[in-house]
N, C-alpha and C positions, 0 to 999 in steps of 0.2 A: 504494500500500500504506500503510494507516494505521499508527499507532503500535502498536495492539493486534495487528494482523496481523503486524507485524514482530517483536513479542515472542514470539508463538506460533511463528513460523517459526524464530526463533533457538533457542527452547526445544526444538523438534522436532529440529533439526540437532544441538544440544548433547546431547540425550538419546540420539540415535542413536550419536554418538561415544562417549559415556560407556558405553553398553551394549556397544559393541564392545570397549571397554577391560575392562569387567567380564567379558565372555565370555572374553577372553584371560586375565585373572587366574584365572578358573575353570578353564580348561584347564591353565594352569601349576600351580595348586594341586593339581588332580587328578593331574597327572603326577608332581609332587614327592611327593605322598602315597603313590602306588603305588610309586614308586622307593624311598622311605624304608622302607615296610613290607616290601619284598622285599630290602632291603640287610641283610647280616649285621652286627649290632652286638653280638656276643657279650660284649664288655667290660661291658655293662650287667648281665650275669648275676651279677656279684660282689655285687650287692645281695641275692641269694639268695632273695628273696620272689617266688615264682611268681605270687602273686595280683596283684602290681604289674605290670601289662602296659604297659611303656613304649612298646610298638608301637602302643598305642591312640591316641597322639598322631598318628602317621602315618596311621592309619586315619581318624581324625577329620578330618584335613586333607584327605584324599581325598574324604570325604563332603561336607565344606563346599565343596570345589571343584566337585563335581558339582552341589550345590544352587545355588551362585552361577551356574554355567553355565546351569542351567535358568531361573533368575530373569532372567538377562541376555537370554535368548532371548524370554521373555515380554515384557519391557520393549521389546525391539527390535520385536517383532510389534505390540505395543500402540501404539507411536508411528507405525509405518507405516500402521496401520489406525485412526488416531486419530479420524477423522471418523465412523467407523461405530460402532454400538452395541457390537459385540464389542471394538473397539479401546478404547473408553472404559472398559468393564468390566475389560479386561486391565490398563489403566493404574491403575485403582483398586486392583485386587488387587496389582499390582506395587508401588505406593507403600506399601501396608500391609506386605507381606512385606519390602520393603527397610528400612522403619523398624524392624521387629523384628530384622532382621539387623544393623542398625547398633548397636542396643542390645547384642545378644549378642556381636558382634565386639569392640566397644570394651571391654565388661565383661570378656570373656575375655582380651583383650590386657593390660589393666591388672592383672588378677588373676594372670595367668601371670608377668608381669614382676615383680610385687611378691613372688611366692613363690619367686624364684630362690634366696635365701639359705636358706629352709626346705628346699629340695631338697637342698642340700649337706649340711645337718645330718642329714637323714634318711638320705641315701645313705651318709654316713660311718658312722653307727651300724649300718646293715645290713651294710656291707662289713666292719666290724670283727668282727661276729659270724661271718660266713662264713669269714674268714681264721682265726679261732680254731678253727674246726671242720674245716679242711682235712686234718688228719691222719686223720680218720675218714670224711670225705666226699670221695670221689674226684671227684664232679661239681663240688664247690666248688673243689677244687684245679685241675681242668681249666679252670674259668672264670677263675680267677686267672692261670693260665699264659697263657691266651689274651689276657686283658686286658693283662698286663705286656708281652707281645710286641707286641701291636698298638698300644698307646698309648705304649710306651716309658716305663714307670714301674715303681715297685717298692713294694709294701706299701700300707697305707692312707695313711699320711703320709710314710713313708720306709722304707728297708730294715730299720731297727731293729724294725719291727713283727714281722718274721719271727724275730728272735733268741730270743724266749721260747716259740716253738712247739716242742713235743716230737713228733718223728716216730716213731710207734710201730713202724714196720717195723724200724728199727735203733736205737731208743731214743736218737736223736740230738737235741741242741738246738743252737741257734746256727747252723743251716743255712739258707741262703737259696736259693730255687729258681733253677735255671739260666735260667728265663725272665726274670729280672731282669738278665741279663748285657748290658752295654752295649759290650763289646769288638767290634770289627769282625770279628775272626777267630773269635769265640765263646769260651766259657770251658770249661776242661777239668774232668774229675771228675764226681761225681754231684751236687754242690751247691757253692755259693760260701760261703766262711767269712767271719767278721766281719772278719778281717784283710785279706782280699782285696776286701771290699765297697767301700772308699773309692775304689778306682781301677777297679773292675770292673762296678759296677751303676749303673742309672739313679738319679739323685739326686733325682727328684721322686716324690711320692706319687701313687697312682692316682686317689684321690678328687678331688683338686683338678683334675687333668688331664681326667678324664672329665666332671665337672660343668661345667668351663669350656666344654667342647665343647657340652654340652647347653644351657648358659645362652646361649651365642652363638646357637644355633639358636632358642631362645625369644625372644631379643631381635630377631632377624631377622623371625620370624613376627609378633611384636608390632608392629614397624614397618610391615610390609606390611599388617597388619590395620587399623591406624590410617589408613594411606593409603587403603585400600579404603573404610573408614568415611566419610572425608571426601568421596571421590568419590560415594559413595552418597547423602550428604546433598544434594549438588547434583542427583543423579538424582531424589530425592523432590520437591525444589522444582520442577524442570522438569516432572515428571509431573503434579504438582498444577496447575500453570499450564495445561498442555495439557488435562487432564481437566475443569477448571472452564470454560475458555473454549470448548472444542470441544463445546458442547451441541447437541442436535438443533435445527436451524433457526438456529444461530448458529455455523457452522463457519468458523473463520478459518484453519484449517491448510491447508497446501499439499501435504501428503503424503497419498497415497491418498484 
């Protein structure tokens, strides 16, 4: 076996392994996307803007996972049939698609990571608007109650955000919802007073808690995306080596 034959064989084996990894990544991303899209994350509703579909991230992840899975299969079949015309065509298509994916994945990962701070500012502004409207919007009040119970937080930045709210049902001010209660045995009465708040409510605001959760997920996705991008760079290099060298009448590959 000559040097060129050895390079081709190593590239074929490497590309098979890489595509198996890509297929696994695709299955995992598809599964996580479906799981995330079907998971109840009602605490995000305190942003109040129904046009901002935060579930679109989960749906996008599922779509990308499905796309990566298909591309991985194309690359796998391409390298197995590398000496045949269909194999070479599939490898060329594979290399072009993967190159496009690399650009999209890395760009999206960098952009998403860079915009984490903007997410917090936007979410805080929207959340403050919905909190101010809770006396007249029962859907907003329900969203806030769900968020405060699920995330163990109170108000936008603290329980003080509730003190200026006037509840029109009984013309009360300075009342904090029971959903802010942090006592193990629960809180009594219809609401929590300012005097009780220091020992009875969660001491963290909801915006920081929720955005930190989302930011952690964005960071994880960005890290995985960069890892996939690096793996795909190697895949493109190996696909090009196989595609260039496995020409008709000059087939050095040992697969199929």
